[in-house]
C-alpha positions as CSV (number, residue, x, y, z in Angstrom):
1,M,-32.6,19.6,31.7
2,S,-34.3,20.0,28.3
3,K,-36.2,17.2,26.7
4,N,-34.8,18.0,23.2
5,P,-31.2,16.7,23.2
6,A,-28.8,18.6,20.8
7,P,-28.2,17.1,17.4
8,F,-24.8,15.5,16.8
9,D,-22.4,15.1,13.9
10,V,-21.3,11.7,12.5
11,A,-18.8,11.1,9.6
12,C,-20.1,8.6,7.0
13,P,-17.8,5.6,6.9
14,C,-18.4,5.0,3.2
15,C,-18.1,8.5,1.6
16,G,-16.7,10.6,4.3
17,A,-19.7,13.0,4.3
18,L,-20.7,14.8,7.5
19,L,-24.1,13.8,8.7
20,K,-26.1,15.8,11.4
21,I,-28.3,13.4,13.3
22,D,-31.3,14.6,15.4
23,A,-30.9,12.6,18.7
24,E,-34.7,12.6,19.5
25,T,-35.9,11.3,16.1
26,K,-32.7,9.5,15.2
27,A,-33.0,10.9,11.7
28,V,-30.5,12.7,9.4
29,I,-31.4,16.3,9.4
30,A,-28.4,17.7,7.4
31,H,-25.8,16.3,5.1
32,T,-22.5,18.0,4.1
33,A,-20.6,16.2,1.3
34,K,-16.9,15.6,1.6
35,A,-14.8,18.1,-0.3
36,V,-13.3,16.6,-3.4
37,P,-9.9,18.0,-4.4
38,K,-9.4,19.1,-8.0
39,T,-7.6,16.5,-10.1
40,F,-5.9,19.1,-12.3
41,E,-5.0,22.7,-11.6
42,D,-5.9,24.0,-15.1
43,L,-7.0,22.8,-18.5
44,E,-3.4,22.7,-19.8
45,A,-2.4,20.2,-17.1
46,A,-5.4,18.0,-18.0
47,A,-4.5,18.2,-21.7
48,R,-0.9,17.1,-20.9
49,A,-2.2,14.2,-18.8
50,M,-4.4,13.1,-21.7
51,K,-1.5,13.2,-24.2
52,D,0.7,11.2,-21.8
53,Q,-2.1,8.7,-21.3
54,D,-2.6,8.4,-25.1
55,S,1.2,7.8,-25.7
56,R,1.2,5.2,-22.9
57,K,-1.8,3.4,-24.5
58,E,0.0,3.4,-27.9
59,S,3.2,2.0,-26.3
60,L,1.2,-0.8,-24.6
61,F,-0.6,-1.6,-27.8
62,R,2.8,-1.9,-29.7
63,Q,4.2,-4.2,-27.0
64,S,1.1,-6.4,-27.3
65,V,1.4,-6.6,-31.1
66,E,5.1,-7.6,-30.8
67,A,4.2,-10.2,-28.2
68,Q,1.5,-11.7,-30.5
69,K,3.9,-11.9,-33.4
70,H,6.3,-14.1,-31.4
71,S,3.7,-16.1,-29.5
72,G,3.5,-18.8,-32.2
73,D,7.2,-19.3,-32.0
74,V,7.1,-19.6,-28.2
75,L,4.2,-22.0,-28.3
76,E,6.0,-24.2,-30.9
77,K,9.2,-24.3,-28.7
78,K,7.1,-25.2,-25.6
79,F,5.4,-28.0,-27.6
80,Q,8.8,-29.3,-28.9
81,E,10.2,-29.3,-25.4
82,A,7.2,-31.2,-23.9
83,L,7.4,-33.7,-26.8
84,K,11.1,-34.2,-26.1
85,R,10.5,-34.8,-22.4
86,A,7.7,-37.2,-23.2
87,K,10.0,-39.3,-25.4
88,E,12.8,-39.3,-22.9
89,T,10.6,-40.6,-20.1
90,P,8.2,-43.0,-21.6
91,D,5.3,-44.2,-19.5
92,T,6.0,-47.8,-18.8
93,G,3.4,-48.5,-16.2
94,K,-0.2,-49.6,-16.7
95,P,-2.7,-46.8,-16.4
96,L,-4.5,-46.8,-13.1
97,R,-8.2,-47.5,-13.1
98,D,-10.6,-46.2,-10.4
99,F,-11.1,-49.7,-8.8
100,D,-7.3,-50.3,-8.7
101,L,-7.1,-47.6,-6.0
102,D,-9.5,-49.3,-3.6
């Protein structure tokens, strides 16, 4: 039996890289990064994706602007509804004080 055990491979749990570990020294002696697949096949596909993303951003911005235009009306209606409810159910009881709860 040899005194130098063979190195072994371990997959990194964080990045998926392949690490070669020397059993004797318990040190990483080689590192092979995980292969990263291409996001786009060609430059044209990347340009189309950018245009699609730009149009989506523009659409979201327009929706946000429309929501802001009507937010004042919505807040006013919510306030009027809360005021109406407060008038319908007046608070007739005395306010509780901390020492009333003991």
